[in-house]
TORMIBA-601955 format. One record per residue (C-alpha): residue in one letter; x, y, z. Coordinates in steps of 0.05 Angstrom, whole numbers, plus 5000, padded with zeros to 4 digits. Example, Ala and Ser with C-alpha at 12.3 -4.5 7.8 and 13.67 -1.06 7.14 Angstrom:
(site "A",(5246,4910,5156))
(site "S",(5273,4979,5143))
//
This chain:
(site "X",(7177,3396,8233))
(site "X",(7162,3427,8177))
(site "X",(7176,3391,8114))
(site "X",(7220,3437,8064))
(site "X",(7202,3448,7992))
(site "X",(7279,3421,7966))
(site "X",(7292,3357,7968))
(site "X",(7344,3342,8009))
(site "X",(7384,3278,7997))
(site "X",(7451,3260,8049))
(site "X",(7487,3196,8039))
(site "X",(7502,3170,8109))
(site "X",(7538,3119,8133))
(site "X",(7520,3059,8190))
(site "X",(7566,3026,8211))
(site "X",(7547,2975,8261))
(site "X",(7612,2967,8319))
(site "X",(7602,2891,8365))
(site "X",(7628,2894,8424))
(site "X",(7631,2851,8487))
(site "X",(7574,2872,8510))
(site "X",(7534,2919,8472))
(site "X",(7506,2934,8407))
(site "X",(7532,2997,8366))
(site "X",(7479,3018,8315))
(site "X",(7501,3092,8275))
(site "X",(7441,3119,8245))
(site "X",(7455,3183,8207))
(site "X",(7393,3224,8200))
(site "X",(7370,3269,8157))
(site "X",(7314,3323,8144))
(site "X",(7255,3348,8096))
(site "X",(7238,3289,8034))
(site "X",(7297,3256,8031))
(site "X",(7340,3178,8028))
(site "X",(7391,3146,8084))
(site "X",(7439,3098,8047))
(site "X",(7472,3044,8104))
(site "X",(7534,2997,8107))
(site "X",(7531,2937,8158))
(site "X",(7562,2883,8172))
(site "X",(7531,2807,8156))
(site "X",(7504,2793,8217))
(site "X",(7492,2827,8282))
(site "X",(7498,2777,8329))
(site "X",(7533,2791,8406))
(site "X",(7560,2757,8460))
(site "X",(7562,2778,8519))
(site "X",(7590,2723,8576))
(site "X",(7574,2740,8651))
(site "X",(7611,2694,8699))
(site "X",(7603,2688,8779))
(site "X",(7625,2616,8787))
(site "X",(7599,2570,8745))
(site "X",(7552,2617,8718))
(site "X",(7558,2645,8643))
(site "X",(7507,2669,8600))
(site "X",(7508,2689,8534))
(site "X",(7462,2748,8492))
(site "X",(7452,2733,8438))
(site "X",(7400,2766,8366))
(site "X",(7367,2754,8310))
(site "X",(7377,2811,8259))
(site "X",(7390,2810,8180))
(site "X",(7417,2873,8157))
(site "X",(7387,2915,8113))
(site "X",(7406,2958,8052))
(site "X",(7389,3024,8080))
(site "X",(7370,3044,8143))
(site "X",(7314,3105,8134))
(site "X",(7272,3139,8202))
(site "X",(7202,3106,8201))
(site "X",(7218,3050,8171))
(site "X",(7218,2978,8225))
(site "X",(7268,2923,8232))
(site "X",(7259,2868,8275))
(site "X",(7315,2854,8328))
(site "X",(7306,2791,8374))
(site "X",(7344,2792,8438))
(site "X",(7351,2732,8490))
(site "X",(7390,2709,8537))
(site "X",(7421,2636,8536))
(site "X",(7435,2598,8599))
(site "X",(7500,2564,8580))
(site "X",(7533,2558,8650))
(site "X",(7513,2498,8698))
(site "X",(7455,2532,8747))
(site "X",(7385,2555,8751))
(site "X",(7388,2637,8728))
(site "X",(7361,2702,8747))
(site "X",(7374,2748,8690))
(site "X",(7368,2819,8685))
(site "X",(7389,2870,8625))
(site "X",(7411,2935,8614))
(site "X",(7375,2964,8547))
(site "X",(7413,3037,8549))
(site "X",(7400,3084,8473))
(site "X",(7433,3137,8468))
(site "X",(7438,3193,8417))
(site "X",(7494,3229,8406))
(site "X",(7529,3278,8351))
(site "X",(7594,3316,8353))
(site "X",(7599,3377,8364))
(site "X",(7645,3433,8313))
(site "X",(7688,3441,8365))
(site "X",(7712,3362,8384))
(site "X",(7639,3359,8433))
(site "X",(7593,3316,8441))
(site "X",(7524,3332,8444))
(site "X",(7481,3277,8492))
(site "X",(7400,3272,8449))
(site "X",(7338,3258,8486))
(site "X",(7331,3180,8471))
(site "X",(7261,3165,8494))
(site "X",(7210,3119,8479))
(site "X",(7163,3126,8526))
(site "X",(7117,3196,8533))
(site "X",(7091,3235,8489))
(site "X",(7130,3238,8416))
(site "X",(7188,3186,8441))
(site "X",(7244,3188,8395))
(site "X",(7247,3112,8385))
(site "X",(7197,3061,8386))
(site "X",(7211,2995,8420))
(site "X",(7169,2937,8423))
(site "X",(7196,2920,8502))
(site "X",(7160,2849,8510))
(site "X",(7126,2867,8586))
(site "X",(7098,2804,8591))
(site "X",(7154,2769,8606))
(site "X",(7188,2835,8614))
(site "X",(7194,2877,8684))
(site "X",(7219,2952,8659))
(site "X",(7249,2959,8733))
(site "X",(7257,3033,8713))
(site "X",(7332,3033,8740))
(site "X",(7360,3023,8662))
(site "X",(7350,2950,8669))
(site "X",(7294,2904,8651))
(site "X",(7288,2834,8700))
(site "X",(7260,2771,8675))
(site "X",(7216,2742,8716))
(site "X",(7230,2682,8713))
(site "X",(7290,2636,8729))
(site "X",(7327,2603,8673))
(site "X",(7338,2533,8669))
(site "X",(7416,2501,8661))
(site "X",(7408,2509,8580))
(site "X",(7348,2559,8568))
(site "X",(7340,2619,8540))
(site "X",(7290,2671,8562))
(site "X",(7239,2707,8517))
(site "X",(7251,2774,8465))
(site "X",(7266,2827,8505))
(site "X",(7245,2857,8437))
(site "X",(7235,2851,8377))
(site "X",(7239,2912,8342))
(site "X",(7264,2978,8340))
(site "X",(7257,3053,8295))
(site "X",(7266,3112,8293))
(site "X",(7206,3157,8296))
(site "X",(7225,3211,8240))
(site "X",(7158,3261,8251))
(site "X",(7194,3272,8322))
(site "X",(7264,3287,8312))
(site "X",(7290,3360,8305))
(site "X",(7343,3390,8263))
(site "X",(7386,3373,8327))
(site "X",(7386,3301,8307))
(site "X",(7416,3318,8241))
(site "X",(7489,3269,8234))
(site "X",(7477,3243,8306))
(site "X",(7487,3185,8318))
(site "X",(7435,3128,8357))
(site "X",(7471,3085,8404))
(site "X",(7437,3019,8429))
(site "X",(7483,2972,8489))
(site "X",(7459,2918,8506))
(site "X",(7489,2871,8573))
(site "X",(7468,2811,8605))
(site "X",(7472,2816,8689))
(site "X",(7460,2742,8715))
(site "X",(7462,2714,8784))
(site "X",(7436,2644,8810))
(site "X",(7380,2627,8848))
(site "X",(7407,2612,8923))
(site "X",(7371,2659,8962))
(site "X",(7370,2713,8959))
(site "X",(7436,2729,8908))
(site "X",(7389,2768,8876))
(site "X",(7383,2824,8929))
(site "X",(7460,2813,8939))
(site "X",(7474,2831,8877))
(site "X",(7443,2868,8852))
(site "X",(7404,2917,8909))
(site "X",(7465,2930,8958))
(site "X",(7410,2864,9001))
(site "X",(7362,2913,9006))
(site "X",(7284,2885,8996))
(site "X",(7259,2945,8952))
(site "X",(7224,2992,8979))
(site "X",(7166,3017,8911))
(site "X",(7148,2986,8861))
(site "X",(7169,2964,8802))
(site "X",(7227,2943,8828))
(site "X",(7178,2908,8897))
(site "X",(7143,2861,8843))
(site "X",(7201,2840,8819))
(site "X",(7228,2821,8884))
(site "X",(7173,2789,8903))
(site "X",(7158,2750,8837))
(site "X",(7237,2725,8844))
(site "X",(7241,2708,8906))
(site "X",(7183,2652,8907))
(site "X",(7237,2627,8864))
(site "X",(7304,2617,8897))
(site "X",(7328,2560,8924))
(site "X",(7368,2547,9002))
(site "X",(7425,2514,8968))
//
């Protein structure tokens, strides 16, 4: 994207809404040389309750809201899932970034929000040591999570890459939904709940199955 000769400053508002199962980050983007301002809440903690019997999880984030939110700047966001229930569990997390833009006619345009491949729009440091990207929208934790335990971080940093943003992204907003799902370790409850009782035939889900099946319990 060519840099404009004139320096254009566009004030934007970034509001962070907290939902039961999602994190919403609104980011307004400008072109050329610019400065972006944000109005953030003083808390960025997401709680998600997913109950099946006595299974319960909670999403928790560590996040210190900045006074400004600027593309190309790295922001720390540490996402973990806690087991607040009464039994050991397996965990998967939906991490779904999307970028939308309201059109003049009132419709909404969905823009690419890639974090992989060439020229990614977003940079997110997913922890692929302890988690597996299932390529189905979910990240699967490799180990069972004991009662009162928690996962390691799913990711810690988020960045929007200005160099890969076209003018279509002007005044667009970034939505990042985080949703946790948990299931007991009874053999083979995770297959029933997540894959319609089927054994995956292809990687990476086959890799997930191979890791989890040895950690299941008969009761």
